MIVOGU-912272 format. One record per atom (N, C-alpha, C, CB): x, y, z. Coordinates in steps of 0.05 Angstrom, whole numbers, padded with zeros to 5 digits, always signed. Each point is the difference from the previous one (the first is absolute). Glycine has a CB too. Example, Ala and Ser with C-alpha at 12.3 -4.5 7.8 and 13.67 -1.06 7.14 Angstrom:
2
+00264-00114+00156
-00018+00024+00000
+00018+00024+00000
-00038-00023+00025
+00031+00044-00039
+00016+00024+00001
-00015+00022+00014
+00024-00013-00043
! end
This chain:
220
-00354-00206+01907
-00006+00027-00022
-00022-00010-00031
+00062+00021+00016
-00072-00009-00020
-00015-00004-00027
+00022+00005-00013
-00050+00013+00004
+00034-00028-00033
+00015+00014-00019
+00002+00030-00013
-00007-00041-00003
+00023+00058-00005
-00002+00029-00002
+00004+00001-00031
+00018+00018+00049
-00037-00001-00053
+00002+00012-00035
+00000+00027-00009
-00024-00035-00007
+00049+00044-00004
+00002+00036-00003
+00000-00002-00024
+00025+00022+00035
-00018+00006-00043
-00004+00016-00023
+00025+00006-00009
-00041+00017+00013
+00058-00018-00030
+00027+00009-00007
+00001+00011-00020
+00017-00028+00018
+00008+00046-00022
+00011+00008-00023
+00020-00006-00011
-00017+00023+00012
+00028-00035-00033
+00023-00004-00016
+00007+00024-00019
-00011-00048+00004
+00022+00068-00014
-00002+00024-00023
-00031+00006+00008
+00037-00017-00048
-00044+00008+00017
-00028+00010-00003
-00022-00023-00001
+00021+00039-00025
-00009-00057+00034
-00025-00040+00000
+00000+00000+00032
+00025-00046-00049
-00053+00053+00051
-00009-00003+00024
-00005-00037+00007
-00022+00058-00005
+00030-00068+00024
-00009-00028-00005
-00009-00002+00043
+00044-00025-00061
-00054+00002+00060
-00009-00008+00025
+00018-00028+00011
-00052+00023-00014
+00058-00017+00042
+00012-00027+00012
-00007-00009+00022
+00031+00009-00020
-00031-00032+00015
-00011-00016+00033
+00009-00018+00014
-00032+00006-00013
+00047+00002+00031
+00017-00014+00021
-00023-00023+00008
+00035+00046+00019
-00024-00075-00008
-00009-00013+00011
-00004+00004+00030
+00015-00020-00038
-00025+00009+00050
-00014-00003+00030
+00035-00004+00012
-00064-00031-00007
+00062+00048+00033
+00020-00002+00000
+00033+00007+00002
-00039-00012-00010
+00030+00027-00011
+00023+00011-00020
+00020+00018+00018
-00034+00003-00043
+00060-00018+00036
+00025+00007+00008
+00026+00015-00014
-00018-00035+00021
+00022+00055-00028
+00016+00019-00014
+00023-00008-00001
-00023+00032+00009
+00030-00046+00013
+00024-00016-00004
+00011-00027-00017
-00009+00022+00037
-00015-00026-00035
-00001-00034-00015
-00007+00004-00030
-00021-00027+00045
+00020+00003-00059
-00001-00006-00026
-00018-00016-00003
+00040+00008-00007
-00057+00004-00019
-00027-00008-00006
+00003-00014-00030
-00025+00041+00030
+00005-00058-00038
-00004-00008-00022
-00023+00022-00012
+00016-00051+00013
-00011+00064-00044
-00016+00023-00004
-00009-00012-00030
+00025+00045+00032
-00049-00036-00030
-00013-00002-00031
-00017+00032-00015
-00012-00061+00019
+00030+00068-00030
-00003+00013-00020
-00029+00003-00026
+00051-00012+00017
-00067+00023-00015
-00025-00004-00014
-00011+00020-00027
-00009-00019+00049
+00011+00015-00065
-00011+00024-00022
-00022-00008-00009
+00039+00014-00017
-00057+00006+00018
-00032+00005-00007
-00009-00005-00030
+00002+00037+00035
-00019-00039-00037
-00011-00004-00029
-00007+00033-00004
-00024-00057+00001
+00005+00067-00023
+00002+00022-00016
-00024+00021+00016
+00019-00031-00050
-00039+00008+00067
-00019+00021+00008
+00009+00014+00032
-00041-00030-00031
+00063+00019+00044
+00005+00017+00022
+00026+00014-00014
-00022-00031+00046
+00028+00048-00062
+00015+00020-00012
-00004+00024+00011
+00001-00023-00036
+00015+00044+00038
-00017+00023+00005
+00024+00010+00026
-00063-00020-00018
+00053+00041+00036
+00014+00016+00025
-00016-00013+00016
+00015+00047-00012
-00045-00054+00014
-00007-00004+00023
+00000-00037+00011
-00027+00054-00010
+00053-00046+00038
+00006-00022+00007
-00017-00015+00017
+00037+00018-00009
-00057-00005+00013
-00023-00018+00028
-00017-00014-00017
-00006+00036+00041
+00016-00042-00072
-00013-00025-00017
+00011-00028+00004
-00008+00034-00035
+00037-00027+00050
+00016-00025+00001
-00001-00008+00027
+00032+00011-00038
-00044+00008+00061
-00005-00010+00028
-00007-00021+00009
-00005+00031+00001
-00011-00038-00019
-00022-00021+00009
+00000-00025-00016
-00028+00036+00014
+00055-00033-00031
-00002-00019-00022
+00004-00032+00015
+00022+00040-00040
-00029-00053+00016
-00006-00033+00016
+00024-00015+00011
-00037-00008-00034
+00060+00016+00024
+00020-00013+00002
+00002+00014+00041
+00026-00005-00070
-00028+00020+00073
+00004+00015+00031
-00025-00006+00012
+00030+00042-00011
-00043-00050-00002
-00030-00011+00029
+00001-00031-00004
-00046+00044-00005
+00061-00064-00013
-00015-00027+00003
+00029-00021+00003
-00053+00013-00036
+00076+00015+00038
+00028-00014+00011
-00004-00010+00022
+00028+00026-00017
-00017-00050+00028
-00002-00014+00026
+00003+00011+00012
+00009-00027-00005
-00021+00036+00030
-00001+00015+00027
+00032-00006+00014
-00061-00006+00007
+00073-00016-00017
+00029-00006+00012
+00023-00001-00016
-00021-00024+00029
+00009+00033-00055
+00019+00006-00019
+00023+00014+00009
-00035+00001-00029
+00066-00009+00027
+00019+00014+00009
+00005+00024-00033
+00023-00049+00044
-00039+00045-00061
+00008+00026-00020
+00003+00027+00010
-00023-00024-00033
+00036+00039+00014
+00006+00032-00002
-00017-00011-00035
+00061+00028+00039
-00084+00000-00039
-00012+00000-00031
+00007+00022+00000
-00037-00028-00010
+00044+00032-00014
+00002+00029-00015
-00017+00008-00025
+00046-00006+00015
-00059+00025-00022
-00027+00002-00020
+00009+00031-00019
-00045-00025+00044
+00060+00025-00053
+00002+00030-00011
-00020+00010-00017
+00043-00007+00003
-00046+00024-00019
-00028+00014-00016
+00017+00005-00015
-00037+00020+00024
+00023-00027-00050
+00016+00007-00021
-00016+00034-00008
+00015-00061-00017
-00005+00077+00016
-00009+00032-00010
+00001+00006-00028
+00018+00015+00041
-00014-00035-00062
+00001-00001-00024
-00029-00013-00022
+00054-00001+00022
-00046-00006-00043
-00012-00015-00017
-00008-00031+00006
+00024+00032-00026
+00010-00036+00023
+00008-00023+00014
+00024-00004+00012
-00027-00014-00025
+00040-00012+00030
+00018-00008+00021
+00023+00002-00018
-00028-00030+00035
+00027+00032-00059
+00021+00004-00018
+00000+00030-00013
-00001-00053-00009
-00011+00071+00020
+00008+00025-00015
+00017+00008+00031
-00047+00015-00046
+00049-00024+00063
+00019+00005+00026
+00015-00020+00006
-00028+00027+00018
+00037-00046-00036
+00013-00025+00009
+00024+00000+00016
-00017-00014-00036
+00038+00033+00028
+00021+00003+00007
-00005+00016+00034
+00021-00002-00058
-00035+00013+00057
-00010+00010+00025
-00006-00030+00019
-00024+00052-00025
+00006-00061+00012
-00006-00027+00018
+00021-00009+00002
-00039-00013-00012
+00063+00006-00006
+00015-00023+00011
+00021+00018+00024
-00003-00036-00053
+00004+00066+00054
+00014+00005+00018
-00016-00003+00026
+00028+00027-00031
-00057-00026+00030
-00010-00004+00021
+00004-00031+00014
-00030+00038-00019
+00021-00051+00004
+00011-00017+00014
+00021-00019+00001
-00033+00011+00001
+00053-00002-00013
+00030+00001+00012
-00005+00012+00031
+00028+00010-00050
-00030+00018+00052
-00013+00000+00027
-00007-00004+00023
+00001+00004-00021
-00025-00018+00019
-00014-00011+00006
+00014-00028+00016
-00029+00027-00038
+00040-00044+00018
+00016-00018+00009
+00030-00002+00018
-00027-00007-00039
+00035+00038+00038
+00016+00003+00016
-00003+00017+00025
+00020-00012-00037
-00046+00011+00053
-00006+00008+00018
+00011-00018+00026
-00037+00021-00029
+00046-00002+00039
+00013-00020+00033
-00009-00024+00000
+00000+00034+00033
-00033-00028-00022
-00015-00025+00000
-00009-00017-00012
-00003+00017+00018
+00004-00018-00045
-00010-00021-00021
+00024-00018+00002
-00031+00031-00035
+00025-00050+00022
+00028-00027-00004
+00002-00001-00029
-00011-00038+00043
+00032+00049-00049
+00010-00014-00022
-00014-00023-00016
+00034+00014+00025
-00029-00026-00011
+00001-00034-00009
-00027-00014-00006
+00040-00004+00032
-00057+00026-00020
-00034-00008+00000
-00010+00026-00009
-00007-00035+00042
+00010+00047-00060
-00012+00015-00016
-00020-00004-00023
+00037+00014+00016
-00068-00009-00017
-00013-00009-00020
-00010+00025-00016
-00011-00043+00026
+00005+00033-00049
-00020+00012-00018
-00025-00015-00011
+00038+00023-00011
-00053+00000+00005
-00030-00009-00004
-00022+00013-00008
+00012-00019+00026
-00028+00015-00054
-00015+00026-00007
-00019-00013-00023
+00041+00041+00010
-00061-00026-00007
-00030-00004-00020
+00001+00011-00016
-00026-00005+00024
+00018-00004-00050
-00007+00009-00015
+00023+00022-00012
-00047-00015+00020
+00035+00049-00022
+00026+00011-00011
+00021+00002+00017
-00024+00023-00027
+00020-00032+00048
+00027-00013+00012
+00007-00025+00005
-00003+00032+00017
-00009-00046-00031
+00008-00032+00002
+00020-00001-00031
-00057-00025+00029
+00051+00048-00043
+00022+00010-00030
+00025+00002+00016
-00033+00034-00036
+00034-00015+00053
+00017+00016+00023
+00021-00015+00006
-00036+00021+00022
+00013-00043-00009
+00014-00015+00020
+00029-00017-00022
-00055-00007+00041
+00041-00011-00057
+00017-00014-00021
+00023+00019-00008
-00041-00026-00018
+00029+00043+00014
+00026+00024-00012
+00024+00009+00016
-00036+00020-00023
+00023-00015+00049
+00016+00009+00021
+00015-00025+00005
-00031+00037+00020
+00024-00056-00017
+00016-00021+00007
+00014-00014-00021
-00029-00002+00035
+00037+00011-00061
+00016-00017-00018
+00020+00030-00010
-00043-00049-00018
+00030+00076+00033
+00029+00014+00002
+00014+00003+00035
-00019+00034-00050
+00009-00049+00057
+00021+00004+00029
-00006-00028+00009
-00004+00055+00018
+00001-00083-00031
-00003-00031+00014
+00013-00006+00028
+00000-00017-00048
+00034+00031+00047
+00012+00008+00026
-00011+00006+00024
+00023+00013-00026
-00043+00003+00025
-00020+00009+00028
-00019-00014+00006
+00004+00038-00005
-00017-00060-00013
-00021-00014+00007
+00005-00025+00014
-00020+00021-00035
+00013-00032+00066
-00006-00022-00005
-00025-00027-00007
+00033+00028+00019
-00057-00007-00028
-00018-00015-00017
-00022+00019-00010
+00011-00043+00025
-00027+00048-00046
-00020+00014-00009
-00022-00017+00001
+00027+00028-00024
-00043-00009+00021
-00031-00012+00006
-00018+00023-00028
+00004-00014+00072
+00012+00008-00093
-00025+00014-00021
-00027-00006-00010
+00036+00008-00014
-00061+00002+00016
-00020-00003-00005
-00027+00019-00021
+00024-00023+00045
-00025+00007-00058
-00016+00014-00031
+00015+00015-00014
-00040+00006+00017
+00076-00021-00015
+00006+00026-00022
+00009-00020-00016
+00015+00047+00023
+00014-00033-00038
+00021-00009-00016
+00022+00010-00007
-00029-00015-00011
+00044+00003-00012
+00022+00019-00001
+00017-00007-00023
+00000+00006+00048
+00025+00004-00049
+00018-00018-00027
+00016-00017+00010
+00004+00035-00031
-00023-00056+00022
+00005-00029-00004
+00033-00010-00011
-00056+00001-00011
+00063+00025-00004
+00027-00013-00019
+00018+00004+00023
-00007+00015-00056
+00007+00003+00085
+00012+00007+00017
+00004-00020+00026
-00014+00043-00022
-00001-00058+00018
-00006-00025+00025
+00021-00012+00006
-00039-00011-00012
+00051+00004+00002
+00027-00006+00021
+00018+00017+00022
+00002-00022-00039
-00004+00043+00038
+00003+00018+00021
-00013-00007+00025
+00004+00031-00032
-00021-00046+00033
-00019-00010+00022
+00002-00040+00006
-00038+00051-00019
+00056-00052+00003
+00003-00029+00005
+00015-00009+00040
+00013+00000-00071
-00002+00024+00074
-00001-00011+00037
-00013+00021+00014
+00045-00025+00003
-00064+00035-00008
-00023+00003+00017
-00034-00007-00004
+00037+00031+00008
-00033-00048+00014
-00027-00013-00002
-00020+00017-00006
+00012-00032+00029
-00037+00025-00044
-00028+00014-00009
-00026-00031-00002
+00033+00050-00039
-00050-00026+00056
-00021-00007-00005
-00024+00021+00000
+00022-00040+00014
-00033+00032-00043
-00016+00016-00013
-00030-00004+00004
+00037+00001-00029
-00052+00020+00021
-00032-00013+00011
-00010+00021-00017
-00003-00020+00056
-00019-00001-00067
-00017+00021-00028
-00026-00014-00009
+00046+00017-00025
-00071-00006+00025
-00026-00013+00002
-00004-00005-00029
-00019+00023+00044
+00005-00048-00045
-00006-00009-00025
-00020+00024-00024
+00003-00053+00033
-00022+00056-00015
-00013+00029-00015
+00006+00025+00002
-00030-00020+00003
+00054+00023-00004
+00007+00026-00008
+00003+00011-00028
+00018-00006+00039
-00038+00028-00040
+00005+00007-00027
+00014+00032+00005
-00045-00034-00023
+00049+00040+00035
+00020+00024+00010
+00031-00006-00018
-00026+00005+00058
+00040-00023-00044
+00026-00014-00007
-00008-00033-00003
+00033+00038+00029
-00027-00045-00045
-00010-00024-00012
+00017-00018+00017
-00013+00015-00051
+00011-00037+00056
+00018-00017+00015
+00019-00019-00009
-00032+00006+00023
+00035-00003-00045
+00023-00009-00022
+00022+00017+00013
-00027-00008-00049
+00027+00037+00054
+00027+00017+00009
+00011-00016+00021
-00016+00050-00010
-00005-00061+00035
+00020-00010+00019
+00007-00030-00004
-00018+00035+00033
+00009-00050-00050
+00006-00022-00018
+00023+00002-00011
-00041-00005-00007
+00038+00020-00010
+00038+00007-00012
+00020+00006+00006
-00013+00010-00019
+00011+00004+00048
+00019+00008+00028
+00008-00031+00006
-00028+00050+00026
+00012-00058-00017
+00004-00019+00009
+00010-00022-00011
-00026+00019+00020
+00020-00023-00038
+00015-00030-00016
+00025+00009-00007
-00041-00022-00025
+00050+00054+00012
+00024+00014-00003
+00024-00003+00016
-00030+00025-00015
+00020-00024+00043
+00014-00001+00024
+00003-00029+00007
-00017+00045+00016
+00001-00062-00021
+00015-00023+00002
+00013-00020-00021
-00025+00008+00034
+00028+00005-00061
+00006-00006-00017
+00032+00004+00001
-00047+00007-00017
+00049+00019+00039
+00033+00001+00000
+00009-00010+00024
+00005+00039-00025
-00024-00060+00043
+00018-00012+00022
-00019+00013+00026
+00057-00002-00028
-00070+00020+00020
-00010+00014+00020
-00019-00022+00026
+00001+00047-00043
-00019-00030+00063
-00011-00006+00011
-00021+00009+00006
+00029-00013+00003
-00056+00014-00028
-00014+00007+00005
-00026-00015-00005
+00031+00033+00000
-00057-00024+00015
-00027-00010-00006
-00019+00015+00004
+00013-00036+00008
-00042+00031-00024
-00022+00014+00003
-00027-00013+00012
+00022+00021-00036
-00024+00000+00042
-00037-00015+00015
-00014+00025-00019
+00004-00021+00071
-00023-00003-00078
-00025+00016-00021
-00030-00006+00020
+00026-00013-00061
-00041+00042+00064
-00027-00005+00006
-00017-00001-00017
+00009+00015+00031
-00018-00041-00035
-00023-00005-00021
-00021+00013+00001
+00011-00038-00001
-00022+00051+00023
-00026+00021-00002
+00011+00023+00007
-00036-00029+00012
+00061+00035-00013
+00000+00034+00009
+00005+00014-00034
+00030-00003+00062
-00035+00026-00059
+00000+00023-00019
+00030+00018+00006
-00059+00001-00001
+00063+00027-00007
+00024-00003+00001
+00008+00016+00041
+00005+00003-00074
-00027-00002+00083
+00015-00005+00035
-00007-00021+00011
-00002+00041+00013
+00034-00051-00018
+00009-00022+00016
+00018+00004+00017
-00010-00022-00030
+00020+00050+00037
+00015+00006+00026
-00009+00001+00019
+00018+00017-00017
-00047-00017+00013
-00014+00001+00035
+00006-00027+00016
-00045+00030-00015
+00035-00047+00001
-00001-00023+00007
+00033-00018-00002
-00057+00009-00016
+00067+00006-00002
+00047-00006+00006
+00000+00015+00025
+00033+00007-00054
-00036+00018+00063
+00013+00007+00027
-00017-00002+00023
+00028+00031-00023
-00052-00051+00018
-00012-00010+00025
+00011-00028+00009
-00043+00027-00012
+00058-00038-00004
+00010-00035+00004
+00027+00008+00015
-00021-00030-00050
+00018+00013+00081
+00021-00003+00012
+00018-00020-00009
-00024+00019+00031
+00012-00029-00053
+00035-00012-00013
+00007+00004-00024
-00001-00034+00023
+00000+00062-00017
+00015+00018-00023
+00021+00010+00021
-00041+00019-00038
+00036-00006+00054
+00020+00002+00016
+00017-00018+00022
-00025+00034-00014
+00023-00054+00016
+00011-00016+00004
+00018-00010-00024
-00035-00004+00034
+00030+00001-00056
+00008-00011-00018
+00031+00028-00007
-00059-00033-00016
+00053+00055+00016
+00021+00015-00002
+00017-00004+00028
-00026+00032-00034
+00020-00031+00060
+00027-00006+00019
+00009-00024-00004
-00013+00024+00034
+00007-00044-00058
+00015-00025-00004
+00021+00013-00015
-00036-00038+00000
+00034+00061-00009
+00016+00005-00022
+00015+00022+00012
-00030-00016-00039
+00062+00020+00035
+00019+00015+00012
+00025+00000-00030
-00016-00018+00064
+00027+00036-00069
+00023+00010-00010
+00030-00023+00009
-00029+00056+00005
+00038-00075-00020
+00024-00009+00014
+00020+00025+00007
-00004-00049-00025
+00018+00040+00041
+00017+00025+00012
+00027+00007-00020
-00015-00016+00054
+00018+00002-00073
+00016-00008-00018
-00008+00014-00020
+00010-00039+00016
-00029+00036-00029
-00009+00023-00019
-00008+00028+00011
-00015-00038-00025
+00016+00043+00047
-00006+00030+00015
+00031+00011-00005
-00042-00012+00044
+00057+00000-00043
+00032+00018-00010
+00009+00005-00030
+00019-00023+00042
-00038+00008-00064
+00005+00015-00025
-00003+00017-00005
-00003-00021-00011
+00011+00041-00011
-00007+00022-00005
-00024+00000-00013
+00040+00012+00001
-00053+00023+00003
-00020+00002-00015
-00009-00018-00036
+00014+00047+00036
-00035-00047-00040
+00004-00007-00025
-00010+00018-00022
+00000-00043+00019
+00007+00036-00044
-00001+00025-00015
-00023+00001-00002
+00036+00004-00021
-00046+00022+00014
-00024+00005-00006
-00010-00011-00033
+00008+00043+00039
-00035-00042-00033
-00019-00011-00030
+00001+00029-00026
-00047-00035+00040
! end
C-alpha cells in the first residue's frame, strides 16, 4: 500500500499527516513534526500538500510526517496552541514517543528552537533551518541532538542566528552541529529536506527510556 496523505483538524489548527507505506495503525512509527515558514501561513492547507518534505522523503521512509498550518501572523502568536498540538501528536497511538522529531524553517525555524527549549523532553532530535532563538536558554537542549542548516547568502535571516544557537548548545555540553550551504540564500530547506542523510540521522536518534519517565520540564 502506498503512502497516504490526509488533511485533519486539531481544534482550529489544520494539518496534513502523511502515513508511510504499508501503514498499520497497530504499530509504532517515528514521526516528524514540521513547522513551515511565513510564506505558507493562512487557511489554505493545499499550500502544504506538495511540500518538499512530502515529495522528497525517501519512498521507503518509515516516518509519519505532520505539517500543521499557522493561521496567525506567526507561530508565536499561537504558541500555546502549538505546544498543545505537539503534545497531542506525540501522544497518538501509532507514534513512537522515543522517536518524535521536530524541524522547521525560517519562521518555523525560530519556532523549532523555541518549542524544543520549552519541551526538550518530547523530542529525540531537532532540525532547525535558517532560524534562531534565545541562546541564553540553550542549556535546555543539552540532551537534544541538533542538526541545523543555513545558507551563507541568506539576507532574510542572518547566518549568525544559527551559529549563535549551535555554539550556545555546545557550550552547555550539548550535541549540535551546523551545515552551511555556501551558495544558498534563504531557501536552504529544499536541499535539506531532499537529503536522505537527514532522515537517516534522525532515525539514529532516540530518547533514552529513563529520560522519558522524567516529569515535564518547566516552561520558559
